[in-house]
N, CA, C and O atoms as CSV, one atom per row, in Angstrom:
chain,resi,resn,atom,element,x,y,z
A,1,MET,N,N,0.832,-1.188,0.000
A,1,MET,CA,C,0.000,0.000,0.000
A,1,MET,C,C,0.875,1.250,0.000
A,1,MET,O,O,2.006,1.239,0.487
A,2,ILE,N,N,0.334,2.306,-0.548
A,2,ILE,CA,C,1.007,3.596,-0.518
A,2,ILE,C,C,0.108,4.606,0.207
A,2,ILE,O,O,-1.104,4.420,0.307
A,3,VAL,N,N,0.727,5.673,0.708
A,3,VAL,CA,C,-0.008,6.736,1.383
A,3,VAL,C,C,0.009,7.964,0.490
A,3,VAL,O,O,1.045,8.348,-0.051
A,4,SER,N,N,-1.161,8.572,0.348
A,4,SER,CA,C,-1.321,9.791,-0.424
A,4,SER,C,C,-1.990,10.826,0.466
A,4,SER,O,O,-3.003,10.535,1.103
A,5,PHE,N,N,-1.432,12.034,0.516
A,5,PHE,CA,C,-2.002,13.105,1.327
A,5,PHE,C,C,-2.793,14.063,0.444
A,5,PHE,O,O,-2.306,14.503,-0.597
A,6,HIS,N,N,-3.998,14.378,0.858
A,6,HIS,CA,C,-4.755,15.457,0.231
A,6,HIS,C,C,-3.933,16.726,0.431
A,6,HIS,O,O,-3.272,16.876,1.458
A,7,GLU,N,N,-3.965,17.641,-0.539
A,7,GLU,CA,C,-3.127,18.844,-0.433
A,7,GLU,C,C,-3.441,19.664,0.816
A,7,GLU,O,O,-2.534,20.255,1.402
A,8,LEU,N,N,-4.699,19.711,1.232
A,8,LEU,CA,C,-5.043,20.449,2.454
A,8,LEU,C,C,-4.556,19.721,3.699
A,8,LEU,O,O,-4.196,20.360,4.687
A,9,ALA,N,N,-4.541,18.399,3.665
A,9,ALA,CA,C,-4.001,17.630,4.793
A,9,ALA,C,C,-2.500,17.880,4.919
A,9,ALA,O,O,-1.977,18.015,6.025
A,10,GLU,N,N,-1.822,17.941,3.794
A,10,GLU,CA,C,-0.390,18.220,3.813
A,10,GLU,C,C,-0.135,19.628,4.370
A,10,GLU,O,O,0.815,19.840,5.124
A,11,GLN,N,N,-0.981,20.573,3.998
A,11,GLN,CA,C,-0.860,21.936,4.523
A,11,GLN,C,C,-1.107,21.962,6.030
A,11,GLN,O,O,-0.400,22.651,6.765
A,12,GLU,N,N,-2.112,21.211,6.488
A,12,GLU,CA,C,-2.397,21.133,7.927
A,12,GLU,C,C,-1.206,20.556,8.685
A,12,GLU,O,O,-0.855,21.037,9.762
A,13,LEU,N,N,-0.589,19.527,8.117
A,13,LEU,CA,C,0.585,18.909,8.732
A,13,LEU,C,C,1.723,19.919,8.841
A,13,LEU,O,O,2.340,20.058,9.897
A,14,ASN,N,N,1.994,20.616,7.751
A,14,ASN,CA,C,3.086,21.593,7.746
A,14,ASN,C,C,2.807,22.765,8.689
A,14,ASN,O,O,3.701,23.214,9.407
A,15,ASP,N,N,1.569,23.256,8.684
A,15,ASP,CA,C,1.215,24.367,9.565
A,15,ASP,C,C,1.376,23.985,11.038
A,15,ASP,O,O,1.909,24.762,11.831
A,16,ALA,N,N,0.917,22.793,11.396
A,16,ALA,CA,C,1.026,22.347,12.788
A,16,ALA,C,C,2.486,22.137,13.181
A,16,ALA,O,O,2.887,22.493,14.289
A,17,ALA,N,N,3.285,21.560,12.277
A,17,ALA,CA,C,4.701,21.349,12.577
A,17,ALA,C,C,5.410,22.690,12.768
A,17,ALA,O,O,6.255,22.828,13.652
A,18,THR,N,N,5.067,23.667,11.945
A,18,THR,CA,C,5.654,25.003,12.090
A,18,THR,C,C,5.253,25.620,13.423
A,18,THR,O,O,6.089,26.181,14.133
A,19,TYR,N,N,3.980,25.515,13.756
A,19,TYR,CA,C,3.493,26.067,15.024
A,19,TYR,C,C,4.239,25.441,16.208
A,19,TYR,O,O,4.753,26.156,17.068
A,20,TYR,N,N,4.296,24.110,16.247
A,20,TYR,CA,C,4.958,23.447,17.370
A,20,TYR,C,C,6.454,23.747,17.386
A,20,TYR,O,O,7.052,23.865,18.455
A,21,GLY,N,N,7.057,23.869,16.209
A,21,GLY,CA,C,8.476,24.217,16.133
A,21,GLY,C,C,8.765,25.585,16.712
A,21,GLY,O,O,9.852,25.818,17.239
A,22,GLN,N,N,7.803,26.496,16.620
A,22,GLN,CA,C,7.967,27.830,17.189
A,22,GLN,C,C,7.758,27.831,18.702
A,22,GLN,O,O,8.225,28.736,19.395
A,23,GLN,N,N,7.058,26.819,19.215
A,23,GLN,CA,C,6.788,26.750,20.646
A,23,GLN,C,C,7.993,26.252,21.437
A,23,GLN,O,O,8.254,26.723,22.544
A,24,ALA,N,N,8.720,25.305,20.870
A,24,ALA,CA,C,9.892,24.747,21.556
A,24,ALA,C,C,10.800,24.086,20.528
A,24,ALA,O,O,10.334,23.508,19.546
A,25,ASN,N,N,12.085,24.182,20.769
A,25,ASN,CA,C,13.069,23.593,19.867
A,25,ASN,C,C,12.854,22.074,19.755
A,25,ASN,O,O,12.845,21.365,20.761
A,26,GLY,N,N,12.687,21.598,18.541
A,26,GLY,CA,C,12.522,20.164,18.300
A,26,GLY,C,C,11.093,19.666,18.368
A,26,GLY,O,O,10.822,18.527,17.988
A,27,LEU,N,N,10.166,20.498,18.847
A,27,LEU,CA,C,8.785,20.040,19.001
A,27,LEU,C,C,8.098,19.827,17.649
A,27,LEU,O,O,7.256,18.939,17.517
A,28,GLY,N,N,8.450,20.629,16.655
A,28,GLY,CA,C,7.893,20.439,15.315
A,28,GLY,C,C,8.302,19.099,14.730
A,28,GLY,O,O,7.492,18.407,14.113
A,29,ASP,N,N,9.571,18.734,14.928
A,29,ASP,CA,C,10.049,17.430,14.465
A,29,ASP,C,C,9.362,16.297,15.221
A,29,ASP,O,O,9.057,15.253,14.644
A,30,ALA,N,N,9.121,16.506,16.509
A,30,ALA,CA,C,8.422,15.497,17.311
A,30,ALA,C,C,6.990,15.317,16.804
A,30,ALA,O,O,6.465,14.204,16.789
A,31,PHE,N,N,6.367,16.414,16.393
A,31,PHE,CA,C,5.015,16.322,15.842
A,31,PHE,C,C,5.010,15.495,14.552
A,31,PHE,O,O,4.167,14.614,14.378
A,32,ILE,N,N,5.946,15.780,13.660
A,32,ILE,CA,C,6.038,15.017,12.405
A,32,ILE,C,C,6.249,13.533,12.707
A,32,ILE,O,O,5.608,12.677,12.096
A,33,ALA,N,N,7.135,13.230,13.637
A,33,ALA,CA,C,7.392,11.829,14.007
A,33,ALA,C,C,6.137,11.180,14.563
A,33,ALA,O,O,5.861,10.015,14.278
A,34,GLU,N,N,5.373,11.928,15.356
A,34,GLU,CA,C,4.146,11.376,15.928
A,34,GLU,C,C,3.102,11.113,14.848
A,34,GLU,O,O,2.371,10.128,14.941
A,35,VAL,N,N,3.012,11.950,13.843
A,35,VAL,CA,C,2.059,11.725,12.750
A,35,VAL,C,C,2.459,10.494,11.934
A,35,VAL,O,O,1.595,9.783,11.420
A,36,ARG,N,N,3.743,10.245,11.816
A,36,ARG,CA,C,4.214,9.059,11.077
A,36,ARG,C,C,3.784,7.758,11.762
A,36,ARG,O,O,3.532,6.756,11.094
A,37,ARG,N,N,3.700,7.779,13.104
A,37,ARG,CA,C,3.332,6.562,13.836
A,37,ARG,C,C,1.946,6.061,13.445
A,37,ARG,O,O,1.829,4.906,13.037
A,38,PRO,N,N,0.874,6.879,13.549
A,38,PRO,CA,C,-0.429,6.356,13.130
A,38,PRO,C,C,-0.507,6.091,11.627
A,38,PRO,O,O,-1.257,5.218,11.192
A,39,ALA,N,N,0.263,6.839,10.832
A,39,ALA,CA,C,0.276,6.580,9.388
A,39,ALA,C,C,0.826,5.179,9.117
A,39,ALA,O,O,0.303,4.458,8.267
A,40,ALA,N,N,1.872,4.798,9.833
A,40,ALA,CA,C,2.432,3.451,9.684
A,40,ALA,C,C,1.439,2.395,10.174
A,40,ALA,O,O,1.311,1.334,9.565
A,41,GLU,N,N,0.742,2.682,11.266
A,41,GLU,CA,C,-0.271,1.745,11.770
A,41,GLU,C,C,-1.407,1.567,10.764
A,41,GLU,O,O,-1.936,0.467,10.600
A,42,ILE,N,N,-1.773,2.647,10.100
A,42,ILE,CA,C,-2.830,2.568,9.082
A,42,ILE,C,C,-2.391,1.643,7.955
A,42,ILE,O,O,-3.190,0.843,7.468
A,43,LEU,N,N,-1.145,1.740,7.539
A,43,LEU,CA,C,-0.643,0.876,6.474
A,43,LEU,C,C,-0.667,-0.589,6.882
A,43,LEU,O,O,-0.959,-1.460,6.062
A,44,GLU,N,N,-0.362,-0.861,8.144
A,44,GLU,CA,C,-0.367,-2.238,8.632
A,44,GLU,C,C,-1.777,-2.799,8.770
A,44,GLU,O,O,-2.023,-3.959,8.441
A,45,HIS,N,N,-2.704,-1.972,9.258
A,45,HIS,CA,C,-4.075,-2.410,9.512
A,45,HIS,C,C,-5.051,-1.315,9.075
A,45,HIS,O,O,-5.627,-0.629,9.919
A,46,PRO,N,N,-5.239,-1.146,7.766
A,46,PRO,CA,C,-6.039,-0.021,7.274
A,46,PRO,C,C,-7.495,-0.025,7.726
A,46,PRO,O,O,-8.103,1.040,7.828
A,47,GLU,N,N,-8.056,-1.171,7.993
A,47,GLU,CA,C,-9.464,-1.245,8.390
A,47,GLU,C,C,-9.664,-1.113,9.901
A,47,GLU,O,O,-10.798,-1.172,10.375
A,48,ALA,N,N,-8.586,-0.936,10.660
A,48,ALA,CA,C,-8.692,-0.899,12.124
A,48,ALA,C,C,-9.254,0.405,12.663
A,48,ALA,O,O,-9.867,0.414,13.730
A,49,GLY,N,N,-9.058,1.501,11.953
A,49,GLY,CA,C,-9.558,2.784,12.437
A,49,GLY,C,C,-11.075,2.821,12.405
A,49,GLY,O,O,-11.677,2.313,11.459
A,50,PRO,N,N,-11.709,3.408,13.412
A,50,PRO,CA,C,-13.171,3.470,13.416
A,50,PRO,C,C,-13.687,4.387,12.302
A,50,PRO,O,O,-13.069,5.400,11.974
A,51,VAL,N,N,-14.812,4.013,11.743
A,51,VAL,CA,C,-15.448,4.829,10.708
A,51,VAL,C,C,-16.102,6.032,11.380
A,51,VAL,O,O,-16.842,5.881,12.352
A,52,VAL,N,N,-15.826,7.227,10.860
A,52,VAL,CA,C,-16.423,8.430,11.424
A,52,VAL,C,C,-17.521,9.002,10.538
A,52,VAL,O,O,-18.412,9.701,11.020
A,53,ARG,N,N,-17.459,8.706,9.240
A,53,ARG,CA,C,-18.501,9.166,8.315
A,53,ARG,C,C,-18.285,8.490,6.970
A,53,ARG,O,O,-17.204,8.580,6.387
A,54,GLY,N,N,-19.303,7.822,6.486
A,54,GLY,CA,C,-19.197,7.166,5.178
A,54,GLY,C,C,-18.051,6.170,5.148
A,54,GLY,O,O,-18.055,5.186,5.888
A,55,TRP,N,N,-17.076,6.426,4.294
A,55,TRP,CA,C,-15.894,5.570,4.164
A,55,TRP,C,C,-14.688,6.131,4.908
A,55,TRP,O,O,-13.600,5.560,4.829
A,56,VAL,N,N,-14.856,7.225,5.619
A,56,VAL,CA,C,-13.737,7.906,6.280
A,56,VAL,C,C,-13.489,7.286,7.653
A,56,VAL,O,O,-14.409,7.106,8.450
A,57,ARG,N,N,-12.227,6.967,7.902
A,57,ARG,CA,C,-11.798,6.374,9.171
A,57,ARG,C,C,-10.866,7.345,9.897
A,57,ARG,O,O,-10.400,8.325,9.317
A,58,ARG,N,N,-10.604,7.057,11.168
A,58,ARG,CA,C,-9.788,7.947,11.993
A,58,ARG,C,C,-8.765,7.159,12.799
A,58,ARG,O,O,-9.054,6.083,13.322
A,59,ARG,N,N,-7.556,7.722,12.887
A,59,ARG,CA,C,-6.515,7.221,13.803
A,59,ARG,C,C,-6.013,8.406,14.611
A,59,ARG,O,O,-5.712,9.465,14.059
A,60,LEU,N,N,-5.928,8.225,15.897
A,60,LEU,CA,C,-5.499,9.296,16.801
A,60,LEU,C,C,-3.986,9.319,16.969
A,60,LEU,O,O,-3.324,8.281,16.948
A,61,CYS,N,N,-3.459,10.514,17.136
A,61,CYS,CA,C,-2.073,10.689,17.559
A,61,CYS,C,C,-2.071,10.610,19.085
A,61,CYS,O,O,-3.056,10.981,19.723
A,62,ARG,N,N,-0.998,10.142,19.663
A,62,ARG,CA,C,-0.957,9.987,21.119
A,62,ARG,C,C,-0.501,11.246,21.840
A,62,ARG,O,O,-1.125,11.667,22.815
A,63,ARG,N,N,0.563,11.836,21.374
A,63,ARG,CA,C,1.193,12.936,22.116
A,63,ARG,C,C,0.556,14.297,21.840
A,63,ARG,O,O,0.641,15.202,22.671
A,64,PHE,N,N,-0.064,14.443,20.706
A,64,PHE,CA,C,-0.641,15.717,20.292
A,64,PHE,C,C,-2.138,15.540,20.048
A,64,PHE,O,O,-2.580,14.439,19.720
A,65,PRO,N,N,-2.935,16.619,20.205
A,65,PRO,CA,C,-4.392,16.489,20.021
A,65,PRO,C,C,-4.789,16.518,18.542
A,65,PRO,O,O,-5.509,17.412,18.098
A,66,TYR,N,N,-4.313,15.538,17.800
A,66,TYR,CA,C,-4.561,15.445,16.359
A,66,TYR,C,C,-5.006,14.038,15.996
A,66,TYR,O,O,-4.754,13.072,16.715
A,67,ALA,N,N,-5.680,13.960,14.851
A,67,ALA,CA,C,-6.088,12.675,14.297
A,67,ALA,C,C,-5.863,12.709,12.791
A,67,ALA,O,O,-5.927,13.765,12.160
A,68,LEU,N,N,-5.601,11.544,12.235
A,68,LEU,CA,C,-5.540,11.397,10.784
A,68,LEU,C,C,-6.876,10.851,10.325
A,68,LEU,O,O,-7.334,9.821,10.819
A,69,LEU,N,N,-7.495,11.527,9.397
A,69,LEU,CA,C,-8.733,11.051,8.787
A,69,LEU,C,C,-8.368,10.538,7.408
A,69,LEU,O,O,-7.684,11.221,6.647
A,70,TYR,N,N,-8.827,9.322,7.082
A,70,TYR,CA,C,-8.355,8.688,5.856
A,70,TYR,C,C,-9.400,7.775,5.249
A,70,TYR,O,O,-10.371,7.383,5.895
A,71,THR,N,N,-9.172,7.450,3.989
A,71,THR,CA,C,-9.965,6.447,3.295
A,71,THR,C,C,-9.013,5.395,2.739
A,71,THR,O,O,-7.830,5.662,2.529
A,72,VAL,N,N,-9.539,4.206,2.504
A,72,VAL,CA,C,-8.762,3.112,1.936
A,72,VAL,C,C,-9.374,2.771,0.577
A,72,VAL,O,O,-10.570,2.498,0.469
A,73,GLN,N,N,-8.537,2.791,-0.448
A,73,GLN,CA,C,-8.981,2.478,-1.799
A,73,GLN,C,C,-7.971,1.538,-2.436
A,73,GLN,O,O,-6.847,1.942,-2.733
A,74,LEU,N,N,-8.362,0.299,-2.645
A,74,LEU,CA,C,-7.495,-0.717,-3.247
A,74,LEU,C,C,-6.122,-0.729,-2.595
A,74,LEU,O,O,-5.981,-1.260,-1.494
A,75,ASP,N,N,-5.102,-0.161,-3.240
A,75,ASP,CA,C,-3.743,-0.205,-2.706
A,75,ASP,C,C,-3.272,1.155,-2.199
A,75,ASP,O,O,-2.072,1.365,-2.024
A,76,THR,N,N,-4.207,2.086,-1.957
A,76,THR,CA,C,-3.846,3.433,-1.526
A,76,THR,C,C,-4.616,3.845,-0.279
A,76,THR,O,O,-5.827,3.649,-0.183
A,77,VAL,N,N,-3.893,4.413,0.663
A,77,VAL,CA,C,-4.506,5.066,1.817
A,77,VAL,C,C,-4.433,6.561,1.529
A,77,VAL,O,O,-3.351,7.107,1.313
A,78,ARG,N,N,-5.581,7.212,1.528
A,78,ARG,CA,C,-5.649,8.648,1.240
A,78,ARG,C,C,-5.904,9.377,2.553
A,78,ARG,O,O,-6.970,9.234,3.152
A,79,ILE,N,N,-4.917,10.163,3.003
A,79,ILE,CA,C,-5.069,10.965,4.203
A,79,ILE,C,C,-5.820,12.235,3.805
A,79,ILE,O,O,-5.309,13.053,3.040
A,80,LEU,N,N,-7.022,12.391,4.323
A,80,LEU,CA,C,-7.858,13.533,3.973
A,80,LEU,C,C,-7.597,14.737,4.856
A,80,LEU,O,O,-7.741,15.878,4.416
A,81,ALA,N,N,-7.211,14.488,6.105
A,81,ALA,CA,C,-7.002,15.597,7.033
A,81,ALA,C,C,-6.044,15.191,8.140
A,81,ALA,O,O,-6.027,14.044,8.585
A,82,VAL,N,N,-5.247,16.161,8.571
A,82,VAL,CA,C,-4.472,16.064,9.795
A,82,VAL,C,C,-5.200,17.040,10.708
A,82,VAL,O,O,-4.900,18.233,10.748
A,83,MET,N,N,-6.167,16.496,11.440
A,83,MET,CA,C,-7.164,17.305,12.118
A,83,MET,C,C,-6.794,17.598,13.569
A,83,MET,O,O,-6.493,16.695,14.350
A,84,ASN,N,N,-6.824,18.878,13.903
A,84,ASN,CA,C,-6.677,19.296,15.286
A,84,ASN,C,C,-8.004,18.984,15.986
A,84,ASN,O,O,-9.050,19.496,15.586
A,85,LEU,N,N,-7.966,18.169,17.003
A,85,LEU,CA,C,-9.188,17.721,17.665
A,85,LEU,C,C,-9.860,18.813,18.493
A,85,LEU,O,O,-10.992,18.644,18.946
A,86,LYS,N,N,-9.166,19.930,18.692
A,86,LYS,CA,C,-9.738,21.014,19.487
A,86,LYS,C,C,-10.265,22.158,18.626
A,86,LYS,O,O,-10.733,23.164,19.159
A,87,ARG,N,N,-10.195,22.017,17.290
A,87,ARG,CA,C,-10.646,23.066,16.388
A,87,ARG,C,C,-11.444,22.449,15.250
A,87,ARG,O,O,-11.201,21.299,14.885
A,88,ARG,N,N,-12.364,23.167,14.700
A,88,ARG,CA,C,-13.127,22.834,13.500
A,88,ARG,C,C,-13.155,21.338,13.153
A,88,ARG,O,O,-12.480,20.921,12.212
A,89,PRO,N,N,-13.899,20.547,13.871
A,89,PRO,CA,C,-13.874,19.101,13.674
A,89,PRO,C,C,-14.406,18.621,12.331
A,89,PRO,O,O,-14.144,17.478,11.955
A,90,THR,N,N,-15.136,19.438,11.599
A,90,THR,CA,C,-15.658,18.981,10.304
A,90,THR,C,C,-15.004,19.688,9.121
A,90,THR,O,O,-15.575,19.713,8.030
A,91,CYS,N,N,-13.815,20.265,9.317
A,91,CYS,CA,C,-13.149,20.994,8.240
A,91,CYS,C,C,-12.830,20.103,7.046
A,91,CYS,O,O,-12.655,20.610,5.938
A,92,TRP,N,N,-12.752,18.821,7.238
A,92,TRP,CA,C,-12.350,17.884,6.198
A,92,TRP,C,C,-13.524,17.400,5.339
A,92,TRP,O,O,-13.298,16.800,4.289
A,93,VAL,N,N,-14.754,17.642,5.752
A,93,VAL,CA,C,-15.913,17.133,5.020
A,93,VAL,C,C,-15.888,17.690,3.602
A,93,VAL,O,O,-15.723,18.893,3.401
A,94,GLY,N,N,-16.050,16.824,2.641
A,94,GLY,CA,C,-16.030,17.208,1.235
A,94,GLY,C,C,-14.710,16.924,0.547
A,94,GLY,O,O,-14.616,17.058,-0.673
A,95,ARG,N,N,-13.689,16.537,1.294
A,95,ARG,CA,C,-12.403,16.209,0.672
A,95,ARG,C,C,-12.433,14.791,0.135
A,95,ARG,O,O,-13.117,13.921,0.674
A,96,SER,N,N,-11.693,14.574,-0.920
A,96,SER,CA,C,-11.558,13.197,-1.450
A,96,SER,C,C,-10.170,12.959,-1.979
A,96,SER,O,O,-9.871,11.866,-2.461
């Protein structure tokens, strides 16, 4: 399987990493590493994440209040959002 990021999800990832990097030295890198963990888990067990709407599933990050929202299509996992759980919870609706 391969992972594909929606362009807005990639922007959310970069924006959050920049924000955390400004808060403390190395924290932005720690955020990126934490996002990689659930992404790797999704690749291992793509159907394990709970369905949140339609075909969209969710995997939580542990250290940061974020979740990856994704869909599974044949051999591709499409990350639709790197969602901050404390802000705009439906910002990803309509992405594909």
